[in-house]
N, C-alpha and C positions, 0 to 999 in steps of 0.2 A: 504494500500500499504507500503510496506516496505522502509525504509529509507535507503538510500544508503549513506555509509560514504566513503569517501577519505582513501586511506592508508596514515598514518602517514608518512610525510618524515623523514628520518632517521638524526640524530642531526650531525650537520658538525662542526667541530672544527674551534676555532679561530687560527689564525696564532700562537697566544703565545702557544695556548696547544699543536698545531701539533708541534711545535720546541721542546716541553718540552717531548712529544711522540718520537720522533725521538732519542734523547737522548739514550733512552732504547735499540734501535736497536742492538747497538753493545756491548752491555754488557752482560756478563757472567748471565745467567737465566734472560735476559731481565730486568735488575735491574732499574729502575729508580731513578735520583739523588735526594738526599734531598737538595743539594747545588748546585746553578748556577755557571757559568764560573767565577763570581765575589768573588765567597763563600759566598753568600747571601744565606740565607734559600728562597727554592722555597715556593711560597705562599700556605698555606693549602688550600684554597677556589679553587686555581687552582688544586692541587691534588685531593679534594674532588668531582669536576667536572668532573675529566677524570674517577674516580670511578665511579660515577653517571650514566654513558653513557656508562659503559661497556668497557673502553679502557684500564684501568688499575684495578690493583686488589691487596688487602692487602696482603703481603706476609708474615710478622711476625711480633710480636710485639716486640720492643727493651725494655727489663726491666729496664734497666738503662736510657732509656728517651722514657716512654712510649707515650709521647705526640707528637713524630715524626712519621710521614705517611710513613713505609717503603714497598714500592710498586714494581710490576712488569708491563710490559706491558702484555695485552692478545693478543690472537691472532686478535681480532679485531681490539685493538690498535696498533698493526704491521702494520695491514691492512690500517688503518687512516693514520699512520705516513708516509708511502710510496706514498700516494695519493696524487693529486693534490691540492693546497691549496683552499677550498672553505669557503670564510669567513660569518660571520654572518653579517647582518645589523649594520650599526656602528662601525665595525672594522676597516674600514678605508684599506681594502685591495681589489684587484682584485682578480679572479679567474686566477691562473698562478702557474707553478710547482714550488714547494717549495725547499728551501735551507736553511741548519742551518746558523743562523745568527753568 
């Protein structure tokens, strides 16, 4: 008998990931920021998580700062950014429309 496999659910962004992705929506080329509104660097693990899920992609390498992850929003990332918030377990949020904080 063939084993039935359930389709894997698509990963859902945390509220923090969604806010980060939303910042690229109004930017030329959908560039994602390197720094937050307070001038602090965006955490590299947050950027890498978005890249791993296909929501962001490396845009180019900065020869003066090769450690910077210069990225832009993908089409999938834009779709996730405009959707309602669905949080992962332990994120502390609930399903609700999202707004930039």
